[in-house]
Each structure stands twice: as C-alpha cells, then as structure tokens.
Backbone as numpy.savetxt, mean C-alpha at the origin, in Angstrom:
# Nx Ny Nz CAx CAy CAz Cx Cy Cz
17.89 24.27 -11.87 17.62 24.64 -10.50 16.14 24.60 -10.17
15.35 25.14 -11.07 13.91 25.15 -10.81 13.37 23.72 -10.80
13.89 22.89 -11.69 13.41 21.51 -11.70 13.77 20.79 -10.42
14.91 21.13 -9.82 15.29 20.51 -8.55 14.34 20.96 -7.44
13.92 22.22 -7.48 12.98 22.72 -6.48 11.62 22.07 -6.64
11.21 21.90 -7.87 9.92 21.26 -8.13 9.97 19.80 -7.69
11.06 19.12 -8.04 11.14 17.71 -7.67 11.23 17.54 -6.16
11.82 18.51 -5.46 11.87 18.44 -4.00 10.48 18.59 -3.40
9.59 19.28 -4.08 8.22 19.43 -3.60 7.34 18.26 -4.02
7.67 17.66 -5.15 6.83 16.57 -5.68 7.14 15.23 -5.00
8.39 15.01 -4.63 8.76 13.72 -4.03 7.94 13.38 -2.79
7.78 14.29 -1.83 6.94 13.93 -0.67 5.49 13.68 -1.06
4.99 14.42 -2.01 3.61 14.21 -2.45 3.45 12.84 -3.10
4.41 12.46 -3.91 4.36 11.14 -4.55 4.50 10.03 -3.50
5.34 10.27 -2.52 5.50 9.27 -1.45 4.19 9.08 -0.70
3.52 10.18 -0.36 2.24 10.08 0.35 1.18 9.42 -0.53
1.20 9.73 -1.82 0.23 9.11 -2.74 0.44 7.60 -2.79
1.69 7.17 -2.81 1.99 5.74 -2.84 1.56 5.07 -1.53
1.82 5.73 -0.41 1.41 5.18 0.88 -0.11 5.04 0.95
-0.82 6.07 0.51 -2.28 6.01 0.54 -2.83 4.95 -0.41
-2.17 4.76 -1.55 -2.58 3.72 -2.49 -2.42 2.33 -1.86
-1.30 2.09 -1.22 -1.06 0.79 -0.58 -2.08 0.56 0.53
-2.32 1.58 1.35 -3.30 1.43 2.43 -4.70 1.18 1.87
-5.05 1.83 0.78 -6.34 1.60 0.15 -6.47 0.18 -0.38
-5.40 -0.34 -0.96 -5.44 -1.71 -1.47 -5.55 -2.72 -0.33
-4.88 -2.46 0.77 -5.01 -3.34 1.93 -6.44 -3.31 2.46
-7.02 -2.12 2.53 -8.40 -1.99 2.99 -9.34 -2.77 2.06
-9.15 -2.66 0.75 -10.00 -3.40 -0.18 -9.81 -4.91 -0.04
-8.60 -5.34 0.28 -8.37 -6.77 0.46 -9.14 -7.29 1.67
-9.26 -6.48 2.71 -10.01 -6.90 3.90 -11.51 -7.01 3.63
-11.98 -6.41 2.56 -13.40 -6.51 2.23 -13.75 -7.85 1.58
-12.72 -8.63 1.27 -12.94 -9.96 0.67 -12.60 -11.02 1.71
-13.60 -11.51 2.42 -13.33 -12.48 3.50 -12.63 -13.75 3.02
-12.94 -14.21 1.84 -12.32 -15.44 1.34 -10.81 -15.27 1.21
-10.39 -14.10 0.78 -8.96 -13.84 0.66 -8.29 -13.85 2.03
-8.94 -13.26 3.01 -8.38 -13.23 4.36 -8.30 -14.63 4.96
-9.32 -15.46 4.70 -9.31 -16.83 5.20 -8.17 -17.61 4.54
-8.00 -17.45 3.25 -6.94 -18.15 2.53 -5.56 -17.72 3.04
-5.36 -16.44 3.24 -4.08 -15.96 3.74 -3.80 -16.46 5.15
-4.83 -16.47 5.99 -4.63 -16.97 7.35 -4.33 -18.46 7.35
-4.96 -19.22 6.47 -4.68 -20.65 6.39 -3.27 -20.91 5.89
-2.82 -20.11 4.94 -1.45 -20.26 4.46 -0.45 -19.91 5.54
-0.73 -18.88 6.30 0.14 -18.50 7.40 0.17 -19.58 8.47
-1.00 -20.14 8.78 -1.07 -21.19 9.79 -0.33 -22.44 9.35
-0.33 -22.71 8.04 0.35 -23.90 7.53 1.87 -23.81 7.68
2.38 -22.60 7.87 3.83 -22.44 8.06 4.28 -22.94 9.43
3.34 -23.05 10.38 3.72 -23.45 11.74 3.36 -24.87 11.94
C-alpha cells in the first residue's frame, strides 16, 4: 500500500522530469544552426 502511494506521487514528478528533459534537448538543438538548416532542407525536400 505504501509503495502504491509513493509511486502515485513519483509518477507525475517523473513525467515532468521527462518533459523538461525533452524540452531542454530541443532547446540545445536550436543552438546548433547547422542542424536546423539540415532539418529544414530535409523537410523541404519532402515537398
């Protein structure tokens, strides 16, 4: 029972940690202009 209560409190915290990690990685990717240019060129090539 106690472990279920703990896991109920930890799950939202882990979810927020994962969301913040993904947002941080996206932010770091935007700091590399060459990567953004390459991704935009690949996207443009699809059309």
